[in-house]
The first five atom37 places (N, CA, C, CB, O) and aatype in JSON, in Angstrom:
{
  "aatype": [12, 11, 3, 2, 6, 18, 9, 3, 11, 6, 15, 15, 11, 6, 2, 13, 3, 15, 19, 7, 5, 11, 1, 15, 15, 11, 11, 11, 11, 15, 0, 10, 16, 12, 9, 10, 2, 7, 6, 13, 10, 16, 11, 7, 13, 19, 9, 3, 2, 10, 7, 18, 9, 13, 13, 10, 9, 10, 10, 10, 10, 9, 10, 19, 15, 11, 7, 18, 18, 7, 11, 5, 10, 15, 11, 3, 9, 2, 5, 0, 5, 1, 3, 19, 3, 5, 9, 16, 0, 3, 18, 19, 6, 0, 11, 0, 11, 19, 6, 6, 6, 7, 10, 1, 18, 11, 10, 3, 6, 11, 10, 3, 15, 15, 10, 11, 6, 2, 6, 2, 6, 9, 11, 19, 9, 1, 9, 11, 11, 14, 5, 5, 11, 11, 3, 6, 2],
  "atom_mask": [
    [1, 1, 1, 1, 1],
    [1, 1, 1, 1, 1],
    [1, 1, 1, 1, 1],
    [1, 1, 1, 1, 1],
    [1, 1, 1, 1, 1],
    [1, 1, 1, 1, 1],
    [1, 1, 1, 1, 1],
    [1, 1, 1, 1, 1],
    [1, 1, 1, 1, 1],
    [1, 1, 1, 1, 1],
    [1, 1, 1, 1, 1],
    [1, 1, 1, 1, 1],
    [1, 1, 1, 1, 1],
    [1, 1, 1, 1, 1],
    [1, 1, 1, 1, 1],
    [1, 1, 1, 1, 1],
    [1, 1, 1, 1, 1],
    [1, 1, 1, 1, 1],
    [1, 1, 1, 1, 1],
    [1, 1, 1, 0, 1],
    [1, 1, 1, 1, 1],
    [1, 1, 1, 1, 1],
    [1, 1, 1, 1, 1],
    [1, 1, 1, 1, 1],
    [1, 1, 1, 1, 1],
    [1, 1, 1, 1, 1],
    [1, 1, 1, 1, 1],
    [1, 1, 1, 1, 1],
    [1, 1, 1, 1, 1],
    [1, 1, 1, 1, 1],
    [1, 1, 1, 1, 1],
    [1, 1, 1, 1, 1],
    [1, 1, 1, 1, 1],
    [1, 1, 1, 1, 1],
    [1, 1, 1, 1, 1],
    [1, 1, 1, 1, 1],
    [1, 1, 1, 1, 1],
    [1, 1, 1, 0, 1],
    [1, 1, 1, 1, 1],
    [1, 1, 1, 1, 1],
    [1, 1, 1, 1, 1],
    [1, 1, 1, 1, 1],
    [1, 1, 1, 1, 1],
    [1, 1, 1, 0, 1],
    [1, 1, 1, 1, 1],
    [1, 1, 1, 1, 1],
    [1, 1, 1, 1, 1],
    [1, 1, 1, 1, 1],
    [1, 1, 1, 1, 1],
    [1, 1, 1, 1, 1],
    [1, 1, 1, 0, 1],
    [1, 1, 1, 1, 1],
    [1, 1, 1, 1, 1],
    [1, 1, 1, 1, 1],
    [1, 1, 1, 1, 1],
    [1, 1, 1, 1, 1],
    [1, 1, 1, 1, 1],
    [1, 1, 1, 1, 1],
    [1, 1, 1, 1, 1],
    [1, 1, 1, 1, 1],
    [1, 1, 1, 1, 1],
    [1, 1, 1, 1, 1],
    [1, 1, 1, 1, 1],
    [1, 1, 1, 1, 1],
    [1, 1, 1, 1, 1],
    [1, 1, 1, 1, 1],
    [1, 1, 1, 0, 1],
    [1, 1, 1, 1, 1],
    [1, 1, 1, 1, 1],
    [1, 1, 1, 0, 1],
    [1, 1, 1, 1, 1],
    [1, 1, 1, 1, 1],
    [1, 1, 1, 1, 1],
    [1, 1, 1, 1, 1],
    [1, 1, 1, 1, 1],
    [1, 1, 1, 1, 1],
    [1, 1, 1, 1, 1],
    [1, 1, 1, 1, 1],
    [1, 1, 1, 1, 1],
    [1, 1, 1, 1, 1],
    [1, 1, 1, 1, 1],
    [1, 1, 1, 1, 1],
    [1, 1, 1, 1, 1],
    [1, 1, 1, 1, 1],
    [1, 1, 1, 1, 1],
    [1, 1, 1, 1, 1],
    [1, 1, 1, 1, 1],
    [1, 1, 1, 1, 1],
    [1, 1, 1, 1, 1],
    [1, 1, 1, 1, 1],
    [1, 1, 1, 1, 1],
    [1, 1, 1, 1, 1],
    [1, 1, 1, 1, 1],
    [1, 1, 1, 1, 1],
    [1, 1, 1, 1, 1],
    [1, 1, 1, 1, 1],
    [1, 1, 1, 1, 1],
    [1, 1, 1, 1, 1],
    [1, 1, 1, 1, 1],
    [1, 1, 1, 1, 1],
    [1, 1, 1, 1, 1],
    [1, 1, 1, 0, 1],
    [1, 1, 1, 1, 1],
    [1, 1, 1, 1, 1],
    [1, 1, 1, 1, 1],
    [1, 1, 1, 1, 1],
    [1, 1, 1, 1, 1],
    [1, 1, 1, 1, 1],
    [1, 1, 1, 1, 1],
    [1, 1, 1, 1, 1],
    [1, 1, 1, 1, 1],
    [1, 1, 1, 1, 1],
    [1, 1, 1, 1, 1],
    [1, 1, 1, 1, 1],
    [1, 1, 1, 1, 1],
    [1, 1, 1, 1, 1],
    [1, 1, 1, 1, 1],
    [1, 1, 1, 1, 1],
    [1, 1, 1, 1, 1],
    [1, 1, 1, 1, 1],
    [1, 1, 1, 1, 1],
    [1, 1, 1, 1, 1],
    [1, 1, 1, 1, 1],
    [1, 1, 1, 1, 1],
    [1, 1, 1, 1, 1],
    [1, 1, 1, 1, 1],
    [1, 1, 1, 1, 1],
    [1, 1, 1, 1, 1],
    [1, 1, 1, 1, 1],
    [1, 1, 1, 1, 1],
    [1, 1, 1, 1, 1],
    [1, 1, 1, 1, 1],
    [1, 1, 1, 1, 1],
    [1, 1, 1, 1, 1],
    [1, 1, 1, 1, 1],
    [1, 1, 1, 1, 1],
    [1, 1, 1, 1, 1]
  ],
  "atom_positions": [
    [[48.03, 75.08, 24.29], [46.76, 74.53, 24.61], [46.17, 73.74, 23.48], [45.84, 75.6, 25.0], [44.99, 73.39, 23.51]],
    [[46.92, 73.46, 22.54], [46.44, 72.66, 21.43], [46.14, 71.25, 21.86], [47.45, 72.66, 20.3], [45.35, 70.56, 21.21]],
    [[46.73, 70.8, 22.92], [46.48, 69.43, 23.38], [45.09, 69.27, 23.94], [47.5, 69.03, 24.42], [44.55, 68.16, 23.93]],
    [[44.49, 70.33, 24.42], [43.18, 70.24, 25.06], [42.04, 70.67, 24.16], [43.17, 71.05, 26.3], [40.95, 70.96, 24.66]],
    [[42.24, 70.71, 22.9], [41.17, 71.14, 21.98], [40.15, 70.04, 21.8], [41.75, 71.54, 20.63], [40.44, 68.85, 21.92]],
    [[38.93, 70.46, 21.51], [37.84, 69.53, 21.26], [37.94, 69.04, 19.83], [36.46, 70.18, 21.54], [38.01, 69.83, 18.89]],
    [[37.93, 67.74, 19.67], [38.0, 67.16, 18.34], [36.68, 66.45, 18.08], [39.22, 66.17, 18.19], [36.29, 65.54, 18.82]],
    [[36.01, 66.86, 17.04], [34.74, 66.22, 16.67], [35.06, 64.9, 15.98], [33.88, 67.14, 15.74], [35.72, 64.88, 14.95]],
    [[34.58, 63.78, 16.57], [34.93, 62.46, 16.04], [34.3, 62.24, 14.66], [34.48, 61.36, 17.01], [34.88, 61.58, 13.8]],
    [[33.11, 62.78, 14.47], [32.45, 62.57, 13.19], [33.13, 63.33, 12.06], [30.99, 62.97, 13.27], [33.15, 62.88, 10.92]],
    [[33.67, 64.49, 12.38], [34.3, 65.3, 11.34], [35.75, 64.89, 11.11], [34.22, 66.76, 11.71], [36.32, 65.18, 10.05]],
    [[36.34, 64.23, 12.09], [37.73, 63.82, 11.88], [37.77, 62.64, 10.93], [38.4, 63.46, 13.22], [36.85, 61.82, 10.9]],
    [[38.83, 62.55, 10.17], [38.93, 61.51, 9.16], [39.43, 60.21, 9.73], [39.83, 61.95, 8.05], [39.15, 59.15, 9.17]],
    [[40.14, 60.25, 10.81], [40.69, 59.03, 11.38], [40.12, 58.83, 12.78], [42.23, 59.08, 11.42], [40.06, 59.77, 13.58]],
    [[39.7, 57.63, 13.05], [39.19, 57.29, 14.37], [40.23, 56.42, 15.07], [37.82, 56.56, 14.28], [40.8, 55.5, 14.48]],
    [[40.46, 56.72, 16.34], [41.41, 55.94, 17.13], [40.69, 55.39, 18.34], [42.63, 56.8, 17.56], [39.82, 56.05, 18.92]],
    [[41.06, 54.16, 18.74], [40.48, 53.62, 19.97], [41.29, 54.1, 21.16], [40.43, 52.07, 19.93], [42.18, 54.93, 21.01]],
    [[40.99, 53.58, 22.36], [41.64, 54.07, 23.58], [43.13, 53.79, 23.59], [41.0, 53.44, 24.8], [43.88, 54.51, 24.26]],
    [[43.58, 52.78, 22.88], [45.0, 52.46, 22.86], [45.73, 53.34, 21.85], [45.21, 50.97, 22.52], [46.96, 53.45, 21.89]],
    [[45.0, 53.95, 20.96], [45.64, 54.8, 19.98], [45.75, 54.15, 18.63], [0.0, 0.0, 0.0], [46.38, 54.71, 17.73]],
    [[45.14, 52.95, 18.45], [45.2, 52.29, 17.15], [44.0, 52.73, 16.33], [45.23, 50.75, 17.3], [42.95, 53.1, 16.86]],
    [[44.18, 52.69, 15.04], [43.15, 53.14, 14.14], [41.97, 52.16, 14.13], [43.72, 53.32, 12.72], [42.17, 50.95, 14.0]],
    [[40.76, 52.69, 14.28], [39.56, 51.87, 14.24], [38.99, 51.88, 12.83], [38.51, 52.37, 15.25], [39.14, 52.86, 12.09]],
    [[38.33, 50.78, 12.46], [37.71, 50.75, 11.13], [36.45, 51.61, 11.17], [37.37, 49.29, 10.69], [35.72, 51.61, 12.16]],
    [[36.21, 52.33, 10.1], [35.08, 53.25, 10.07], [33.76, 52.5, 9.83], [35.28, 54.31, 8.99], [32.68, 53.03, 10.11]],
    [[33.84, 51.28, 9.33], [32.63, 50.5, 9.08], [32.4, 49.55, 10.25], [32.73, 49.71, 7.74], [32.71, 48.36, 10.18]],
    [[31.85, 50.1, 11.3], [31.56, 49.29, 12.47], [30.15, 48.72, 12.32], [31.69, 50.14, 13.79], [29.22, 49.44, 11.97]],
    [[30.01, 47.43, 12.58], [28.71, 46.79, 12.45], [27.86, 47.14, 13.67], [28.86, 45.24, 12.31], [28.27, 46.91, 14.8]],
    [[26.69, 47.7, 13.41], [25.81, 48.13, 14.49], [24.76, 47.04, 14.73], [25.14, 49.5, 14.16], [24.47, 46.23, 13.85]],
    [[24.2, 47.05, 15.91], [23.16, 46.06, 16.21], [21.86, 46.44, 15.5], [22.92, 45.95, 17.75], [21.66, 47.59, 15.12]],
    [[21.0, 45.46, 15.35], [19.75, 45.68, 14.62], [18.86, 46.66, 15.36], [19.01, 44.35, 14.42], [18.17, 47.47, 14.73]],
    [[18.87, 46.61, 16.68], [18.03, 47.51, 17.46], [18.44, 48.97, 17.27], [18.08, 47.14, 18.95], [17.59, 49.84, 17.11]],
    [[19.73, 49.22, 17.29], [20.17, 50.6, 17.09], [19.91, 51.07, 15.67], [21.66, 50.73, 17.41], [19.64, 52.25, 15.44]],
    [[19.98, 50.15, 14.72], [19.68, 50.54, 13.33], [18.2, 50.89, 13.18], [20.04, 49.4, 12.35], [17.85, 51.82, 12.45]],
    [[17.34, 50.16, 13.88], [15.91, 50.45, 13.8], [15.61, 51.78, 14.51], [15.07, 49.3, 14.43], [14.85, 52.6, 13.99]],
    [[16.21, 51.99, 15.69], [15.97, 53.23, 16.43], [16.53, 54.44, 15.71], [16.57, 53.13, 17.82], [15.93, 55.52, 15.76]],
    [[17.65, 54.3, 15.04], [18.25, 55.41, 14.3], [17.55, 55.65, 12.97], [19.72, 55.14, 14.06], [17.63, 56.75, 12.41]],
    [[16.87, 54.65, 12.46], [16.23, 54.78, 11.15], [17.15, 54.4, 10.02], [0.0, 0.0, 0.0], [16.82, 54.62, 8.85]],
    [[18.3, 53.83, 10.34], [19.26, 53.46, 9.3], [18.8, 52.26, 8.47], [20.61, 53.15, 9.93], [19.32, 52.02, 7.39]],
    [[17.81, 51.51, 9.0], [17.34, 50.35, 8.24], [16.57, 50.77, 7.0], [16.47, 49.47, 9.12], [16.29, 49.94, 6.14]],
    [[16.21, 52.04, 6.9], [15.5, 52.54, 5.73], [16.43, 53.02, 4.63], [14.58, 53.65, 6.14], [15.96, 53.41, 3.55]],
    [[17.71, 53.02, 4.86], [18.64, 53.5, 3.84], [18.72, 52.52, 2.68], [20.04, 53.72, 4.44], [18.42, 51.33, 2.84]],
    [[19.11, 53.01, 1.55], [19.13, 52.21, 0.33], [20.08, 51.03, 0.43], [19.51, 53.08, -0.85], [19.76, 49.93, -0.03]],
    [[21.22, 51.24, 1.0], [22.21, 50.17, 1.11], [21.72, 49.01, 1.96], [0.0, 0.0, 0.0], [21.9, 47.85, 1.6]],
    [[21.11, 49.32, 3.07], [20.59, 48.28, 3.95], [19.48, 47.49, 3.26], [20.07, 48.89, 5.27], [19.44, 46.27, 3.35]],
    [[18.59, 48.19, 2.59], [17.48, 47.53, 1.9], [18.01, 46.62, 0.8], [16.51, 48.56, 1.31], [17.54, 45.49, 0.66]],
    [[18.94, 47.08, 0.03], [19.48, 46.27, -1.06], [20.24, 45.07, -0.52], [20.41, 47.12, -1.95], [20.14, 43.97, -1.07]],
    [[20.99, 45.25, 0.55], [21.72, 44.13, 1.14], [20.79, 43.05, 1.68], [22.63, 44.63, 2.25], [21.13, 41.86, 1.62]],
    [[19.65, 43.43, 2.19], [18.74, 42.48, 2.82], [17.45, 42.3, 2.02], [18.41, 42.94, 4.23], [16.4, 42.01, 2.61]],
    [[17.51, 42.45, 0.72], [16.32, 42.38, -0.11], [15.65, 41.01, -0.06], [16.67, 42.72, -1.54], [14.42, 40.92, 0.0]],
    [[16.42, 39.95, -0.07], [15.86, 38.6, 0.0], [15.11, 38.38, 1.31], [0.0, 0.0, 0.0], [14.02, 37.81, 1.32]],
    [[15.7, 38.82, 2.4], [15.06, 38.68, 3.71], [13.78, 39.49, 3.78], [16.02, 39.11, 4.82], [12.78, 39.04, 4.34]],
    [[13.8, 40.7, 3.21], [12.61, 41.55, 3.22], [11.49, 40.91, 2.41], [12.94, 42.95, 2.65], [10.34, 40.91, 2.84]],
    [[11.81, 40.36, 1.23], [10.78, 39.67, 0.44], [10.23, 38.46, 1.18], [11.35, 39.24, -0.92], [9.03, 38.18, 1.1]],
    [[11.09, 37.76, 1.9], [10.65, 36.61, 2.67], [9.67, 37.04, 3.77], [11.86, 35.88, 3.28], [8.66, 36.38, 4.0]],
    [[9.98, 38.13, 4.45], [9.08, 38.65, 5.49], [7.74, 39.09, 4.9], [9.74, 39.83, 6.23], [6.69, 38.85, 5.49]],
    [[7.78, 39.74, 3.74], [6.54, 40.16, 3.08], [5.71, 38.94, 2.7], [6.85, 41.01, 1.84], [4.49, 38.94, 2.87]],
    [[6.36, 37.9, 2.19], [5.66, 36.66, 1.85], [5.01, 36.04, 3.08], [6.62, 35.66, 1.21], [3.86, 35.6, 3.02]],
    [[5.73, 36.0, 4.2], [5.17, 35.45, 5.44], [3.98, 36.27, 5.92], [6.24, 35.41, 6.53], [2.99, 35.71, 6.39]],
    [[4.06, 37.59, 5.81], [2.94, 38.44, 6.21], [1.73, 38.21, 5.32], [3.35, 39.91, 6.16], [0.6, 38.17, 5.81]],
    [[1.95, 38.06, 4.02], [0.83, 37.78, 3.11], [0.18, 36.43, 3.43], [1.31, 37.8, 1.65], [-1.04, 36.31, 3.41]],
    [[1.0, 35.44, 3.73], [0.46, 34.13, 4.09], [-0.33, 34.22, 5.38], [1.59, 33.09, 4.24], [-1.38, 33.6, 5.51]],
    [[0.15, 34.99, 6.34], [-0.55, 35.14, 7.61], [-1.9, 35.81, 7.42], [0.3, 35.96, 8.58], [-2.9, 35.38, 7.99]],
    [[-1.94, 36.86, 6.61], [-3.21, 37.55, 6.36], [-4.17, 36.65, 5.6], [-2.96, 38.86, 5.57], [-5.36, 36.58, 5.93]],
    [[-3.67, 35.95, 4.57], [-4.55, 35.08, 3.8], [-5.07, 33.92, 4.64], [-3.81, 34.55, 2.56], [-6.2, 33.48, 4.46]],
    [[-4.24, 33.43, 5.57], [-4.68, 32.37, 6.48], [-5.83, 32.86, 7.36], [-3.51, 31.87, 7.36], [-6.78, 32.11, 7.61]],
    [[-5.75, 34.07, 7.82], [-6.83, 34.65, 8.63], [-8.13, 34.75, 7.85], [0.0, 0.0, 0.0], [-9.18, 34.38, 8.36]],
    [[-8.05, 35.26, 6.62], [-9.26, 35.36, 5.79], [-9.81, 33.99, 5.46], [-8.96, 36.14, 4.51], [-11.02, 33.79, 5.46]],
    [[-8.93, 33.04, 5.16], [-9.38, 31.68, 4.85], [-10.07, 31.05, 6.05], [-8.19, 30.8, 4.41], [-11.08, 30.37, 5.9]],
    [[-9.53, 31.26, 7.24], [-10.14, 30.73, 8.46], [-11.52, 31.31, 8.69], [0.0, 0.0, 0.0], [-12.45, 30.58, 9.05]],
    [[-11.67, 32.62, 8.49], [-12.98, 33.25, 8.66], [-13.97, 32.71, 7.64], [-12.87, 34.77, 8.53], [-15.12, 32.42, 7.99]],
    [[-13.55, 32.57, 6.38], [-14.45, 32.06, 5.34], [-14.83, 30.62, 5.64], [-13.78, 32.16, 3.96], [-15.99, 30.23, 5.45]],
    [[-13.88, 29.82, 6.09], [-14.15, 28.43, 6.44], [-15.14, 28.34, 7.6], [-12.86, 27.7, 6.8], [-16.03, 27.48, 7.59]],
    [[-15.0, 29.21, 8.57], [-15.92, 29.25, 9.7], [-17.34, 29.61, 9.24], [-15.44, 30.25, 10.77], [-18.31, 29.02, 9.69]],
    [[-17.44, 30.58, 8.34], [-18.76, 30.95, 7.8], [-19.37, 29.79, 7.03], [-18.64, 32.19, 6.89], [-20.57, 29.53, 7.15]],
    [[-18.57, 29.1, 6.23], [-19.07, 27.96, 5.47], [-19.55, 26.84, 6.38], [-17.99, 27.44, 4.52], [-20.57, 26.21, 6.12]],
    [[-18.82, 26.59, 7.45], [-19.21, 25.53, 8.4], [-20.52, 25.91, 9.07], [-18.1, 25.31, 9.47], [-21.41, 25.06, 9.21]],
    [[-20.66, 27.16, 9.49], [-21.91, 27.59, 10.12], [-23.09, 27.49, 9.17], [-21.78, 29.03, 10.62], [-24.17, 27.05, 9.56]],
    [[-22.88, 27.88, 7.9], [-23.95, 27.79, 6.91], [-24.33, 26.33, 6.66], [-23.53, 28.45, 5.58], [-25.52, 26.01, 6.56]],
    [[-23.35, 25.45, 6.57], [-23.63, 24.03, 6.35], [-24.37, 23.45, 7.55], [-22.32, 23.25, 6.11], [-25.27, 22.62, 7.38]],
    [[-24.02, 23.86, 8.76], [-24.71, 23.36, 9.96], [-26.16, 23.84, 9.97], [-23.98, 23.84, 11.25], [-27.05, 23.08, 10.34]],
    [[-26.41, 25.09, 9.57], [-27.8, 25.58, 9.48], [-28.59, 24.8, 8.44], [-27.82, 27.08, 9.13], [-29.75, 24.46, 8.67]],
    [[-27.96, 24.5, 7.3], [-28.64, 23.72, 6.27], [-28.97, 22.31, 6.77], [-27.78, 23.64, 5.01], [-30.07, 21.81, 6.52]],
    [[-28.02, 21.68, 7.46], [-28.26, 20.34, 8.01], [-29.39, 20.37, 9.03], [-26.97, 19.77, 8.65], [-30.24, 19.49, 9.04]],
    [[-29.39, 21.38, 9.89], [-30.46, 21.5, 10.88], [-31.81, 21.68, 10.22], [-30.18, 22.67, 11.83], [-32.8, 21.09, 10.66]],
    [[-31.88, 22.48, 9.16], [-33.14, 22.7, 8.45], [-33.62, 21.42, 7.77], [-32.98, 23.83, 7.41], [-34.8, 21.09, 7.82]],
    [[-32.7, 20.71, 7.13], [-33.07, 19.46, 6.46], [-33.51, 18.41, 7.48], [-31.89, 18.93, 5.62], [-34.45, 17.66, 7.22]],
    [[-32.85, 18.37, 8.63], [-33.25, 17.43, 9.68], [-34.65, 17.75, 10.2], [-32.24, 17.46, 10.84], [-35.45, 16.85, 10.42]],
    [[-34.94, 19.03, 10.38], [-36.28, 19.43, 10.83], [-37.34, 19.05, 9.8], [-36.32, 20.96, 11.11], [-38.41, 18.57, 10.15]],
    [[-37.02, 19.28, 8.52], [-37.97, 18.89, 7.46], [-38.19, 17.39, 7.45], [-37.45, 19.35, 6.09], [-39.32, 16.93, 7.26]],
    [[-37.14, 16.62, 7.64], [-37.24, 15.16, 7.66], [-38.12, 14.68, 8.82], [-35.85, 14.52, 7.76], [-38.99, 13.84, 8.64]],
    [[-37.88, 15.23, 10.0], [-38.66, 14.82, 11.17], [-40.13, 15.18, 10.97], [-38.12, 15.5, 12.46], [-41.01, 14.4, 11.33]],
    [[-40.39, 16.34, 10.4], [-41.77, 16.76, 10.16], [-42.45, 15.84, 9.14], [-41.81, 18.22, 9.66], [-43.6, 15.45, 9.33]],
    [[-41.75, 15.51, 8.06], [-42.32, 14.63, 7.03], [-42.55, 13.23, 7.59], [-41.41, 14.58, 5.8], [-43.56, 12.6, 7.28]],
    [[-41.62, 12.73, 8.38], [-41.75, 11.4, 8.97], [-42.95, 11.34, 9.91], [-40.47, 11.02, 9.72], [-43.69, 10.36, 9.91]],
    [[-43.14, 12.37, 10.72], [-44.29, 12.42, 11.63], [-45.6, 12.46, 10.84], [-44.2, 13.64, 12.56], [-46.58, 11.83, 11.23]],
    [[-45.6, 13.19, 9.75], [-46.82, 13.29, 8.93], [-47.14, 11.94, 8.29], [-46.66, 14.37, 7.84], [-48.3, 11.53, 8.25]],
    [[-46.12, 11.24, 7.79], [-46.32, 9.91, 7.18], [-46.82, 8.92, 8.23], [-45.02, 9.39, 6.54], [-47.73, 8.13, 7.96]],
    [[-46.24, 8.96, 9.42], [-46.68, 8.04, 10.48], [-48.12, 8.33, 10.89], [-45.75, 8.14, 11.69], [-48.88, 7.41, 11.16]],
    [[-48.48, 9.6, 10.93], [-49.86, 9.97, 11.3], [-50.84, 9.53, 10.23], [-49.96, 11.49, 11.52], [-51.92, 9.02, 10.53]],
    [[-50.48, 9.73, 8.99], [-51.37, 9.33, 7.88], [-51.44, 7.83, 7.73], [-50.9, 9.96, 6.57], [-52.41, 7.32, 7.16]],
    [[-50.46, 7.1, 8.21], [-50.43, 5.65, 8.06], [-51.09, 4.89, 9.2], [0.0, 0.0, 0.0], [-51.05, 3.66, 9.22]],
    [[-51.68, 5.59, 10.15], [-52.35, 4.91, 11.24], [-53.57, 4.14, 10.73], [-52.77, 5.93, 12.32], [-54.18, 4.52, 9.73]],
    [[-53.91, 3.07, 11.43], [-54.97, 2.17, 10.95], [-56.31, 2.87, 10.83], [-55.1, 0.97, 11.89], [-56.99, 2.69, 9.82]],
    [[-56.71, 3.64, 11.8], [-58.03, 4.28, 11.73], [-58.08, 5.32, 10.62], [-58.38, 4.92, 13.06], [-59.15, 5.54, 10.04]],
    [[-56.95, 5.98, 10.32], [-56.92, 6.95, 9.22], [-57.07, 6.23, 7.88], [-55.61, 7.78, 9.24], [-57.77, 6.71, 6.98]],
    [[-56.4, 5.07, 7.75], [-56.54, 4.3, 6.51], [-57.96, 3.8, 6.34], [-55.56, 3.12, 6.51], [-58.49, 3.79, 5.23]],
    [[-58.6, 3.39, 7.47], [-59.99, 2.94, 7.4], [-60.89, 4.07, 6.93], [-60.46, 2.42, 8.76], [-61.81, 3.83, 6.13]],
    [[-60.67, 5.27, 7.39], [-61.48, 6.41, 6.97], [-61.31, 6.71, 5.49], [-61.13, 7.65, 7.8], [-62.28, 7.0, 4.79]],
    [[-60.07, 6.63, 5.01], [-59.81, 6.94, 3.6], [-60.34, 5.86, 2.67], [-58.31, 7.12, 3.38], [-60.82, 6.16, 1.58]],
    [[-60.26, 4.61, 3.09], [-60.67, 3.49, 2.24], [-62.04, 2.95, 2.67], [-59.62, 2.37, 2.3], [-62.32, 1.77, 2.47]],
    [[-62.87, 3.77, 3.23], [-64.15, 3.35, 3.8], [-65.06, 2.69, 2.78], [-64.85, 4.54, 4.41], [-65.65, 1.65, 3.07]],
    [[-65.19, 3.24, 1.63], [-66.14, 2.7, 0.65], [-65.59, 1.51, -0.13], [-66.53, 3.79, -0.32], [-66.36, 0.63, -0.51]],
    [[-64.33, 1.46, -0.37], [-63.8, 0.41, -1.25], [-63.36, -0.85, -0.5], [-62.65, 0.95, -2.03], [-63.52, -1.95, -1.04]],
    [[-62.82, -0.74, 0.68], [-62.34, -1.91, 1.41], [-63.01, -1.99, 2.77], [-60.81, -1.85, 1.57], [-63.38, -0.99, 3.38]],
    [[-63.16, -3.22, 3.21], [-63.71, -3.42, 4.54], [-62.78, -4.31, 5.33], [-65.13, -4.04, 4.48], [-62.08, -5.15, 4.77]],
    [[-62.77, -4.11, 6.62], [-61.89, -4.87, 7.48], [-62.48, -6.26, 7.7], [-61.67, -4.14, 8.82], [-63.7, -6.39, 7.85]],
    [[-61.65, -7.27, 7.73], [-62.06, -8.65, 7.96], [-62.45, -8.81, 9.42], [-60.94, -9.64, 7.57], [-61.7, -8.43, 10.32]],
    [[-63.62, -9.36, 9.65], [-64.09, -9.52, 11.02], [-63.81, -10.92, 11.56], [-65.58, -9.23, 11.1], [-63.9, -11.13, 12.77]],
    [[-63.48, -11.87, 10.71], [-63.17, -13.23, 11.14], [-61.74, -13.32, 11.65], [-63.38, -14.22, 10.0], [-60.89, -12.48, 11.34]],
    [[-61.51, -14.36, 12.44], [-60.17, -14.56, 12.94], [-59.22, -14.94, 11.8], [-60.16, -15.64, 14.03], [-59.64, -15.49, 10.78]],
    [[-58.01, -14.65, 12.0], [-57.0, -15.05, 11.03], [-56.6, -16.48, 11.37], [-55.77, -14.08, 11.04], [-56.26, -16.78, 12.51]],
    [[-56.65, -17.34, 10.37], [-56.27, -18.73, 10.58], [-54.9, -18.96, 9.96], [-57.32, -19.7, 9.97], [-54.6, -18.49, 8.86]],
    [[-54.08, -19.68, 10.7], [-52.73, -19.97, 10.23], [-52.68, -21.44, 9.88], [-51.66, -19.62, 11.31], [-53.07, -22.29, 10.68]],
    [[-52.21, -21.76, 8.7], [-52.07, -23.14, 8.25], [-50.6, -23.48, 8.31], [-52.65, -23.35, 6.82], [-49.76, -22.81, 7.71]],
    [[-50.31, -24.55, 9.05], [-48.92, -24.98, 9.17], [-48.8, -26.38, 8.61], [-48.43, -24.93, 10.65], [-49.62, -27.27, 8.88]],
    [[-47.78, -26.55, 7.82], [-47.53, -27.87, 7.23], [-46.29, -28.42, 7.87], [-47.38, -27.79, 5.67], [-45.24, -27.78, 7.9]],
    [[-46.42, -29.64, 8.39], [-45.26, -30.29, 9.0], [-44.5, -31.03, 7.93], [-45.69, -31.25, 10.14], [-45.06, -31.78, 7.14]],
    [[-43.23, -30.81, 7.93], [-42.38, -31.49, 6.96], [-42.0, -32.85, 7.55], [-41.1, -30.65, 6.62], [-41.74, -32.95, 8.74]],
    [[-41.97, -33.88, 6.72], [-41.54, -35.18, 7.24], [-40.05, -35.13, 7.58], [-41.82, -36.32, 6.21], [-39.24, -34.57, 6.83]],
    [[-39.71, -35.72, 8.71], [-38.31, -35.73, 9.14], [-37.53, -36.77, 8.37], [-38.21, -36.0, 10.65], [-38.0, -37.88, 8.13]],
    [[-36.36, -36.4, 8.0], [-35.51, -37.35, 7.26], [-34.78, -38.23, 8.23], [-34.5, -36.6, 6.34], [-34.25, -37.77, 9.25]],
    [[-34.76, -39.53, 7.9], [-34.06, -40.49, 8.76], [-32.6, -40.51, 8.39], [-34.68, -41.92, 8.65], [-32.23, -40.38, 7.22]],
    [[-31.79, -40.66, 9.4], [-30.36, -40.72, 9.17], [-29.98, -42.15, 8.79], [-29.57, -40.24, 10.42], [-30.48, -43.11, 9.37]],
    [[-29.12, -42.27, 7.83], [-28.65, -43.6, 7.42], [-27.68, -44.12, 8.46], [-27.98, -43.55, 6.02], [-26.75, -43.43, 8.87]],
    [[-27.92, -45.34, 8.87], [-27.0, -45.93, 9.84], [-25.99, -46.76, 9.08], [-27.76, -46.8, 10.89], [-26.39, -47.63, 8.3]],
    [[-24.76, -46.55, 9.25], [-23.7, -47.3, 8.57], [-23.0, -48.23, 9.47], [-22.72, -46.38, 7.96], [-22.08, -48.92, 9.05]]
  ]
}
């Protein structure tokens, strides 16, 4: 009954495929099975893929910094828009005040004692220029 004994594949030193040929013990596993098994955390895997891991860490840092930069930029834009709105409101208010103070009756009230309005009609003097004759050749 030795032919029907259970042989533990992990404990046996030699692995054979279905045809009976020796299989290599270093079989390349898929990335998904390595992640599910936890083999990606082993020292050998990390050392073999150190450049790729650093590249992924760099990409993650860039992604996070881009998010913070976007938020800060959005805050700066909102603050600048509030400042522009406030300055525009101040400008409109000052312009209205200047226009109100510059009205004719307001100026008359302020300059009442020193200046008086002319009551005579305004006369326009026009001088006609003599027309130049064209030389006939």
